[in-house]
C-alpha positions in Angstrom: 126.2 123.1 53.9 123.9 120.6 52.1 126.6 117.5 52.7 126.3 118.1 56.4 122.4 118.5 56.6 122.5 114.8 54.6 124.8 113.4 56.8 123.0 114.7 60.2 119.5 113.6 58.7 120.9 110.0 57.7 122.5 109.7 61.3 119.3 110.8 62.8 117.6 108.2 60.9 119.9 105.3 61.7 120.0 106.6 65.3 116.1 106.2 65.5 116.1 103.0 63.7 118.6 101.3 65.7 116.9 102.9 69.3 113.5 102.0 68.5 112.2 98.6 69.5 109.0 97.2 68.6 108.6 94.7 71.1 105.0 94.0 72.1 105.9 91.5 75.3 107.5 93.0 78.2 110.6 92.1 79.6 109.9 89.9 82.5 112.8 89.5 85.4 112.6 86.9 88.1 114.3 87.9 91.4 114.4 85.6 94.4 113.8 87.3 97.6 114.4 85.7 101.2 111.9 86.2 103.6 112.7 87.9 106.4 109.7 87.3 108.4 108.7 83.9 109.4 104.8 83.3 109.7 104.1 82.8 113.6 102.6 79.3 114.4 99.9 80.0 116.9 98.4 77.5 119.0 94.9 76.6 118.2 94.3 75.4 121.6 95.7 78.3 123.6 93.6 80.6 125.7 94.4 84.2 124.6 93.9 87.4 126.6 93.5 91.0 125.7 95.5 93.5 127.6 95.3 97.4 127.3 97.9 99.7 128.8 99.2 103.5 128.5 102.7 103.9 127.1 104.2 107.1 128.4 107.1 108.7 126.9 106.6 108.2 123.0 107.4 111.3 121.0 106.6 110.0 117.6 104.6 107.6 115.7 106.9 106.4 113.2 109.8 105.7 115.5 108.5 105.3 119.1 105.1 103.5 118.6 106.2 101.5 115.7 108.9 100.1 117.3 107.1 99.3 120.4 104.5 97.7 118.2 107.1 95.3 116.3 109.0 94.3 119.4 105.8 93.5 120.9 104.3 91.8 117.7 107.7 89.6 117.7 107.4 88.1 121.3 106.2 84.5 121.2 103.0 84.0 122.1 101.6 87.3 120.4 98.7 87.1 118.3 98.0 90.7 118.0 99.7 94.2 118.8 98.7 97.5 118.0 100.1 100.9 119.7 98.2 104.2 118.9 100.6 107.2 119.5 97.9 109.9 119.3 96.1 107.9 122.5 99.3 106.4 124.0 97.1 103.2 124.0 98.7 99.9 123.7 96.4 96.7 122.7 97.7 93.2 122.8 96.2 89.8 122.3 98.4 87.2 123.7 98.7 83.4 124.6 98.3 83.4 128.6 100.7 80.5 128.8 103.6 82.2 127.0 103.0 86.0 127.8 101.7 87.6 130.8 101.6 91.7 131.9 104.7 91.7 133.3 106.5 90.5 130.2 104.7 92.9 128.1 105.9 95.7 130.3 109.3 94.7 130.2 109.3 94.3 126.5 108.3 98.1 126.2 110.7 99.3 128.6 113.6 97.3 126.9 112.8 99.1 123.6 114.2 102.5 125.3 114.3 103.8 129.1 112.1 106.5 128.4 108.8 104.6 127.8 106.9 103.7 130.9 103.8 101.4 131.0 100.7 102.5 133.1 97.2 101.2 133.6 97.8 97.9 132.3 94.2 96.1 132.4 93.1 93.2 130.9 89.8 93.6 128.7 87.1 91.4 126.8 87.4 93.8 123.6 89.8 96.6 122.6 88.0 100.0 123.3 89.9 101.5 119.9 90.5 99.0 117.0 
């Protein structure tokens, strides 16, 4: 029985010596990632307007409100977009030369047929930001 104990002890000692590393410097790996989002070029001379409108038909914050917000934000000329699911409120700041209320409404309704835009109005400041 003693030879088996010596062999197991020796094997365990060797295993610990081999598996333990005494490196103080962490391994650094560099990974190149392609950027999927391109920074928007906003015209500094543009005239920006702010619009608020109600979006009816949303059933969730993650799927509905986030999808609508992303679609509006990707529109050329949109500087800011926020959709509040709980209040069914969309707030958009846009370049008047490139975007208009009709194009905003079309973008929302193209996300899904169930979304309806109501009470579109131009404001000087957002009511809930």
